[in-house]
TIDRENLO-615955 format. One record per atom (N, C-alpha, C): residue in one letter; z, x, y. Coordinates in steps of 0.1 Angstrom, whole numbers, padded with zeros to 4 digits, always signed. Each point is the difference from the previous one (the first is absolute). Layout:
# residues N
AZXY
...
END
This chain:
# residues 251
X+0088+0564+0218
X-0011+0001-0011
X+0001-0012-0009
X-0011-0007-0002
X-0001-0012-0008
X+0001+0004-0015
X+0009-0007-0008
X+0000+0003-0014
X-0013-0005-0007
X-0003+0006-0011
X-0012-0003-0007
X+0004-0006-0014
X-0010-0007-0006
X+0003-0006-0013
X+0000+0011-0010
X+0007-0001-0011
X+0001+0010-0011
X-0012-0001-0009
X-0008-0010+0001
X-0012-0001-0008
X-0012-0003+0008
X-0012+0004-0004
X-0012-0002+0009
X-0002-0015+0001
X-0009-0004+0010
X-0003-0014+0002
X-0010-0006-0009
X-0006+0009-0009
X-0011-0005-0009
X+0006-0011-0009
X+0012+0001-0006
X+0004-0011-0009
X+0003-0013+0007
X+0001-0001+0013
X+0003-0012+0007
X-0012-0008+0002
X-0006-0006-0010
X-0011-0009+0001
X+0005-0014+0002
X-0006-0007+0009
X+0004-0014+0002
X+0000-0008-0013
X+0011-0007-0003
X+0001-0008-0012
X+0006-0014+0004
X-0006-0010-0005
X+0004-0014+0004
X+0006-0007-0013
X+0010-0008+0003
X+0006-0008-0011
X-0001-0015+0004
X-0002-0008-0010
X-0001-0014+0002
X+0012-0007-0006
X+0007-0007+0008
X+0012-0007-0004
X-0001-0015+0002
X+0003-0008-0010
X-0001-0014+0002
X+0013-0005+0005
X+0000-0009+0010
X+0012-0005+0006
X+0006-0011-0010
X+0013+0000+0001
X+0009-0009-0008
X+0010-0005+0010
X+0007-0011-0005
X+0011-0005+0009
X+0010+0011+0004
X+0003+0010-0010
X+0007+0012+0004
X-0006+0012-0008
X-0003+0010+0007
X-0006+0012-0006
X+0007+0012+0005
X+0004+0009-0010
X+0006+0013+0003
X-0009+0011-0005
X-0003+0010+0008
X-0008+0011-0004
X+0003+0012+0008
X-0005+0012-0005
X+0003+0012+0006
X-0013+0008+0003
X+0001+0009+0010
X-0012+0008+0003
X+0005+0012+0007
X-0008+0011-0001
X+0003+0012+0007
X-0009+0002+0012
X+0005+0007+0010
X-0007+0002+0012
X+0001+0015+0004
X-0011+0005+0004
X-0001+0014+0004
X+0000+0001+0015
X+0009+0009+0005
X+0001+0001+0015
X-0014+0004+0005
X-0003-0005+0012
X-0012+0002+0007
X-0012-0008-0006
X+0002-0006-0011
X-0012-0008-0006
X+0003-0015+0001
X+0012-0004-0003
X+0003-0014+0002
X-0004-0009-0012
X+0004-0013+0002
X-0003-0010-0011
X-0004-0013+0008
X-0011-0006-0005
X-0005-0012+0006
X+0002-0012-0009
X+0006-0011+0005
X+0002-0012-0007
X-0010-0010+0005
X-0009-0006-0009
X-0010-0009+0004
X+0003-0014-0007
X+0000-0010+0009
X+0004-0013-0005
X-0011-0010+0001
X-0001-0010-0009
X-0010-0010+0000
X+0002-0010+0011
X-0010-0008+0002
X+0001-0011+0010
X-0002+0004+0014
X-0003+0012+0003
X-0002+0004+0014
X+0012+0000+0009
X+0012+0002-0006
X+0012+0000+0009
X+0010+0009-0007
X+0007+0009+0007
X+0011+0008-0006
X+0012-0009-0002
X+0011+0005-0006
X+0012-0008-0003
X+0007-0003+0013
X+0006-0012+0000
X+0007-0005+0011
X+0012+0008+0003
X+0007+0005-0010
X+0012+0008+0001
X-0001+0013-0008
X+0003+0011+0007
X-0002+0013-0006
X+0011+0009+0005
X+0007+0008-0009
X+0011+0008+0005
X+0001+0013-0009
X+0003+0011+0007
X+0002+0013-0007
X+0014+0004+0001
X+0006+0005-0011
X+0014+0003+0001
X+0003+0015+0004
X-0010+0008-0002
X+0002+0015+0004
X-0007+0002+0013
X+0008+0005+0010
X-0006+0003+0013
X-0011+0011+0000
X+0000+0008-0010
X-0011+0010+0000
X-0014-0006-0003
X+0000-0012-0005
X-0013-0007-0003
X-0003-0009+0012
X-0012-0001+0003
X-0004-0009+0011
X-0012-0008-0005
X-0002-0012+0006
X-0011-0009-0004
X-0007-0005+0012
X-0013-0002-0001
X-0008-0005+0011
X-0011-0009-0006
X-0003-0010+0008
X-0011-0009-0005
X-0013+0007+0002
X-0009-0001-0010
X-0013+0006+0000
X-0010-0011-0003
X-0006-0004+0010
X-0010-0011-0001
X+0006-0013-0003
X-0007-0010-0006
X+0005-0013-0002
X+0007-0002-0013
X-0002+0009-0009
X+0005-0002-0014
X+0009+0011-0005
X+0002+0010+0007
X+0006+0012-0005
X+0012+0005+0008
X+0009+0007-0007
X+0012+0006+0007
X+0000+0015-0005
X+0001+0009+0009
X+0000+0014-0003
X+0014+0006+0001
X+0005+0006-0011
X+0013+0006+0000
X-0002+0015+0000
X+0007+0007+0009
X+0000+0014+0001
X+0014+0006+0000
X+0000+0013-0002
X+0013+0007+0000
X+0000+0010+0011
X+0012+0002+0006
X+0001+0009+0012
X-0004+0014-0004
X-0006+0007+0009
X-0005+0014-0003
X+0012+0009-0003
X-0002+0009-0010
X+0011+0009-0003
X+0009-0005-0011
X-0002-0013-0005
X+0008-0005-0010
X-0006+0003-0014
X+0002+0013-0004
X-0006+0004-0012
X+0011+0001-0011
X+0012-0004+0002
X+0009-0002-0011
X-0002-0014-0006
X+0007-0003-0010
X-0002-0013-0007
X+0009-0010+0007
X-0007-0009+0006
X+0007-0012+0007
X-0005-0013-0007
X+0009-0009+0000
X-0004-0013-0006
X+0005-0011+0010
X-0006-0012-0001
X+0003-0011+0007
X-0007-0013-0005
X+0005-0011+0004
X-0006-0013-0004
X-0008-0006+0011
X-0010-0007-0004
X-0008-0008+0009
X+0000-0014-0005
X+0007-0009+0008
X+0001-0014-0004
X-0010-0008+0008
X-0007-0009-0007
X-0010-0008+0007
X-0001-0014-0006
X-0004-0009+0008
X-0002-0014-0003
X-0014-0005+0004
X-0008-0003-0009
X-0014-0004+0003
X-0002-0014-0006
X+0001-0011+0008
X-0003-0013-0003
X+0007-0005-0013
X+0013+0003+0000
X+0009-0004-0011
X+0000+0010-0012
X-0007+0011+0001
X+0001+0010-0010
X+0008+0011+0005
X+0011+0004-0007
X+0009+0010+0004
X-0003+0013-0008
X-0001+0011+0008
X-0004+0013-0006
X+0011+0010+0004
X+0005+0007-0010
X+0009+0012+0003
X-0007+0012-0005
X-0003+0009+0009
X-0007+0012-0003
X+0009+0012+0003
X+0002+0008-0011
X+0007+0013+0001
X-0009+0011+0003
X+0002+0007+0011
X-0008+0011+0005
X+0008+0013-0001
X-0006+0010-0006
X+0005+0014-0001
X-0010+0010+0004
X+0004+0010+0008
X-0009+0010+0004
X-0003+0010-0011
X-0011+0006+0000
X-0004+0010-0010
X-0010+0010+0006
X-0001+0011-0006
X-0010+0010+0004
X-0010+0003-0011
X+0001-0008-0011
X-0009+0001-0011
X-0011-0011+0001
X-0012+0004-0004
X-0011-0009+0000
X-0002-0007-0013
X+0009+0002-0010
X-0001-0006-0013
X+0001-0015+0001
X+0010-0005+0007
X+0003-0015+0001
X-0003-0005+0014
X-0009+0007+0007
X-0002-0004+0014
X-0008-0014+0000
X+0004-0009+0009
X-0006-0012+0002
X-0003-0002+0015
X-0013-0003+0003
X-0004-0001+0014
X+0000-0015+0004
X-0003-0009-0009
X-0001-0014+0004
X+0006-0009-0011
X+0007-0010+0004
X+0004-0011-0009
X-0006-0013+0004
X-0008-0006-0008
X-0007-0012+0003
X+0006-0011-0007
X+0006-0010+0008
X+0007-0011-0006
X-0011-0012-0001
X+0001-0006-0012
X-0009-0011-0003
X+0008-0013-0002
X-0006-0011+0002
X+0006-0013-0003
X+0001-0003-0015
X+0010-0007-0004
X+0000-0004-0015
X-0011-0010-0002
X-0006+0000-0012
X-0010-0010-0003
X+0006-0015+0000
X-0008-0009+0005
X+0004-0014+0000
X+0001-0005-0014
X+0010-0008-0002
X+0001-0006-0014
X-0011-0010-0002
X-0006+0001-0012
X-0010-0010-0003
X+0006-0013-0005
X-0002-0010+0008
X+0006-0013-0004
X-0011-0008-0005
X+0002-0006-0012
X-0010-0008-0006
X+0001-0014+0006
X-0012-0006+0003
X+0000-0013+0006
X+0006-0010-0009
X+0006-0011+0005
X+0006-0010-0009
X-0011-0006-0008
X+0003-0002-0013
X-0010-0006-0009
X+0000-0015+0003
X-0012-0005+0002
X-0002-0014+0003
X-0003-0007-0013
X+0009-0009-0004
X-0002-0007-0013
X-0012-0009+0001
X-0008+0000-0011
X-0012-0008-0001
X+0004-0013-0007
X-0007-0011+0004
X+0003-0013-0007
X-0003+0001-0015
X+0011-0002-0007
X-0002+0001-0015
X-0007-0013-0005
X-0006+0000-0011
X-0005-0013-0005
X+0010-0011-0001
X+0013+0004-0003
X+0010-0010-0001
X+0003-0006+0014
X-0001+0008+0011
X+0003-0005+0013
X-0012-0009+0005
X-0012+0004-0004
X-0011-0009+0004
X+0000-0013-0008
X+0003+0001-0012
X+0001-0013-0008
X+0011-0009+0005
X+0011+0007+0004
X+0011-0008+0005
X-0004-0007+0014
X-0007+0007+0008
X-0005-0005+0013
X-0010-0012-0002
X-0009+0002-0010
X-0010-0010-0002
X+0007-0012-0006
X+0011+0001-0007
X+0006-0011-0006
X+0007-0009+0010
X+0000+0005+0013
X+0006-0008+0011
X+0015-0003-0003
X+0008+0010+0000
X+0014-0001-0002
X+0003-0007-0014
X-0002+0009-0010
X+0001-0005-0014
X+0014-0002-0005
X+0005+0008-0010
X+0013-0002-0005
X+0011+0003+0009
X+0012-0003-0004
X+0012+0002+0009
X+0003+0015+0001
X+0002+0005+0012
X+0003+0014+0001
X+0015+0002+0000
X+0004+0013+0001
X+0014+0003+0001
X+0006-0004+0013
X-0007+0003+0011
X+0006-0002+0013
X-0009-0011+0007
X+0007-0011+0005
X-0008-0010+0006
X+0004+0000+0015
X-0011+0000+0008
X+0002+0000+0015
X-0007-0012+0005
X+0007-0008+0008
X-0006-0012+0006
X+0000+0001+0015
X-0010+0006+0005
X-0002+0002+0015
X-0014-0005+0004
X+0000-0006+0012
X-0013-0006+0005
X+0000+0001+0015
X-0012+0002+0005
X-0002+0000+0015
X-0013-0006+0003
X-0002-0006+0011
X-0012-0006+0004
X-0006+0008+0012
X-0013+0001+0000
X-0008+0006+0011
X-0010-0009+0005
X-0001-0002+0013
X-0010-0009+0006
X-0008+0007+0011
X-0013-0002+0000
X-0008+0005+0011
X-0012-0010+0002
X+0001-0007+0011
X-0010-0010+0003
X+0001-0012-0010
X-0011-0003-0007
X+0000-0011-0009
X+0004+0004-0014
X+0004+0013-0002
X+0003+0005-0014
X+0015+0001-0001
X+0005-0003-0011
X+0014+0002-0004
X+0000+0004-0015
X+0007+0011-0003
X+0001+0005-0013
X+0015+0003-0003
X+0004+0000-0012
X+0014+0003-0004
X+0000+0012-0010
X+0009+0009+0003
X+0002+0012-0009
X+0013-0003-0007
X-0001+0001-0013
X+0011-0003-0009
X+0002+0012-0010
X+0012+0005+0000
X+0004+0010-0010
X+0009-0006-0010
X-0004+0001-0013
X+0007-0007-0010
X+0008+0009-0010
X-0006+0011-0003
X+0007+0008-0011
X-0003+0015+0001
X+0010+0007-0006
X-0002+0015-0001
X+0003+0003-0015
X-0011+0004-0007
X+0001+0002-0014
X+0002+0015-0003
X+0010+0003-0008
X+0004+0013-0003
X-0005+0004-0014
X-0008+0011-0001
X-0005+0005-0012
X+0004+0015-0001
X+0000+0006-0012
X+0003+0014-0001
X-0009+0009+0008
X+0005+0006+0010
X-0008+0009+0008
X-0009-0007+0010
X+0002-0013+0002
X-0009-0008+0009
X+0007-0012+0005
X-0003-0004+0012
X+0005-0013+0006
X-0012-0007+0005
X+0000-0013-0001
X-0011-0008+0005
X+0006-0011+0009
X-0004-0001+0013
X+0004-0010+0009
X-0011-0010+0001
X+0003-0013-0002
X-0009-0010+0000
X+0001-0009+0013
X-0011-0003+0006
X+0000-0008+0012
X-0013-0008+0000
X+0000-0010+0009
X-0012-0009+0000
X-0002-0005+0014
X-0012-0002+0004
X-0004-0006+0013
X-0005-0014-0003
X+0006-0010+0007
X-0004-0014-0002
X-0006-0005+0012
X-0010-0008-0002
X-0007-0007+0011
X+0007-0012+0004
X+0004-0001+0013
X+0007-0011+0005
X-0009-0009+0009
X-0008+0007+0008
X-0010-0007+0009
X-0011+0010+0003
X-0012-0005-0002
X-0012+0008+0002
X-0003+0009-0012
X-0011+0008+0001
X-0003+0009-0011
X+0010+0011-0002
X+0002+0005-0012
X+0010+0010-0003
X-0005+0014+0003
X-0012+0004-0003
X-0006+0013+0002
X+0004+0010-0010
X-0003+0012+0002
X+0003+0011-0010
X+0012+0008+0004
X+0005+0007-0010
X+0011+0009+0002
X-0006+0014+0001
X+0002+0006+0012
X-0006+0013+0002
X+0009+0012-0004
X+0013-0002-0003
X+0008+0010-0004
X+0015-0004+0001
X+0009+0008-0006
X+0014-0003+0001
X+0008+0013+0000
X+0010+0001+0008
X+0009+0011+0002
X+0014-0003-0003
X+0007+0008-0007
X+0014-0002-0004
X+0008+0011+0005
X+0012-0004+0006
X+0009+0009+0006
X+0014-0003-0005
X+0009+0010+0002
X+0014-0002-0003
X+0008+0006+0011
X+0013-0004+0001
X+0009+0005+0011
X+0004-0011+0010
X+0011+0002+0006
X+0005-0009+0010
X-0005+0004+0014
X+0004+0011+0004
X-0003+0005+0014
X-0012+0009+0000
X-0001+0009-0009
X-0012+0009-0002
X-0008-0004-0012
X-0012-0005+0003
X-0008-0004-0011
X-0007+0012-0007
X-0001-0001-0013
X-0007+0010-0008
X-0010-0007-0009
X-0012+0004+0001
X-0010-0006-0008
X+0001+0003-0015
X-0003-0010-0008
X+0000+0001-0015
X-0014+0000-0004
X-0006+0010-0006
X-0014+0000-0005
X-0001-0011-0011
X-0010-0008+0001
X-0002-0011-0009
X-0015-0003-0001
X-0004-0005-0012
X-0014-0004-0002
X+0000-0015-0001
X-0011-0006+0007
X-0001-0014+0002
X-0011-0006-0010
X+0003-0011-0005
X-0009-0008-0008
X+0002-0015+0003
X-0011-0006+0003
X+0000-0014+0005
X-0011-0008-0008
X+0002-0013+0000
X-0010-0010-0005
X+0002-0013+0006
X-0011-0006+0004
X+0000-0013+0006
X+0000-0011-0010
X+0005-0012+0003
X-0001-0011-0009
X-0014-0007+0001
X-0003-0008-0009
X-0013-0006+0000
X-0002-0010+0012
X+0011-0005+0005
X-0001-0009+0011
X+0001+0007+0014
X+0002+0013-0001
X+0002+0008+0013
X+0011-0005+0008
X+0010-0005-0007
X+0012-0004+0008
X+0011+0010-0001
X-0001+0009-0009
X+0010+0010-0003
X-0006+0013-0004
X+0006+0011+0005
X-0003+0014-0005
X+0012+0006-0006
X+0000+0003-0012
X+0011+0006-0007
X-0002+0015-0001
X+0010+0008+0004
X-0001+0014+0001
X+0012+0007-0007
X-0002+0012-0004
X+0011+0008-0006
X-0001+0014+0006
X+0011+0006+0003
X+0001+0014+0005
X+0007+0008-0011
X-0007+0009-0006
X+0006+0009-0010
X+0005+0013+0007
X+0012+0003-0002
X+0007+0011+0006
X+0009+0008-0009
X+0001+0013+0003
X+0010+0007-0008
X+0014-0003+0005
X+0010-0002-0009
X+0013-0003+0004
X+0006+0011+0010
X+0005-0004+0012
X+0007+0010+0008
X+0011+0006-0006
X+0003+0012+0004
X+0011+0008-0006
X+0014-0007+0003
X+0001-0006+0012
X+0013-0006+0004
X-0002-0016+0000
X+0011-0007-0002
X-0001-0015+0001
X-0005-0004+0014
X-0009-0009+0000
X-0005-0005+0013
X+0008-0013+0004
X+0006+0001+0011
X+0007-0012+0005
X-0007-0009+0010
X-0011+0006+0006
X-0008-0007+0009
X-0014+0002-0002
X-0008-0010-0002
X-0014+0001-0003
X-0008-0006+0012
X-0012+0005+0003
X-0008-0005+0010
X-0015+0000-0005
X-0006-0012+0000
X-0013-0001-0005
X-0009-0004+0011
X-0011+0007+0003
X-0010-0003+0010
X-0013-0003-0007
X-0005-0012+0001
X-0013-0003-0006
X-0011-0001+0011
X-0011+0006-0001
X-0011+0000+0009
X-0009-0011-0003
X+0000-0011+0008
X-0008-0012-0002
X-0010-0002+0011
X-0008-0010-0001
X-0010-0003+0011
X+0007-0004+0013
X+0013-0004-0001
X+0008-0004+0012
X+0007+0012+0006
X-0002+0012-0007
X+0007+0012+0005
X+0012+0003-0010
X+0008+0010+0003
X+0011+0003-0009
X+0011-0011+0000
X+0004-0003-0012
X+0011-0009-0002
X+0011+0007-0007
X+0012+0000+0006
X+0012+0007-0005
X+0010-0009-0006
X+0006+0005-0011
X+0011-0008-0007
X+0010+0011-0004
X+0013-0002+0004
X+0010+0009-0004
X+0011-0007-0007
X+0007+0007-0009
X+0011-0006-0008
X+0009+0011-0005
END
């Protein structure tokens, strides 16, 4: 003769809980014999590793996203066990205990992903009036750091020289000054400039460009206004986009 529940089935209304996944999450739930508990995971895949410590509990995959936990028939005493699972780096420890009461009955546990952290895009510094005036002055007063680097680029009948002369440090701002010189043929325009740091792995430094040509069109003086990096820079890489293509200078 099959045993019967001590309470009618009317109180056992399906009830779902929503649980947000964390790197480690511990929770507890009750399970009613013959009714079971369903675990629903996001991403369309159940956990890669799943284990039950009590042999009276059994688990079976239900569809693509769920696992169904049931209790052996006739287990109407209070039994407990742990369900350990690992889902894409999130570890969950679930304590399961049998009950015949519908007060705390849970039919489903829906796991959700944690919200993605909102990362603010890096603020791109704009050319300040001081930076523009400094660029227009074509390497004006003496800066704090003097850099004397030069490289030549030739294509066909054109030859230009890229020269980096100084890095001026200001409170909350740095300005890198460089110039393009006409050696042979027309100089052309500066279409842009990119600044990087690092030896083996380059990291781009957001910077704002301001340039001005000389009256004789023999030189273009430019300034890159940038926010000072958090760490000291040991290796700089400057790429200037010219009519001859990109010209790179490292120091």
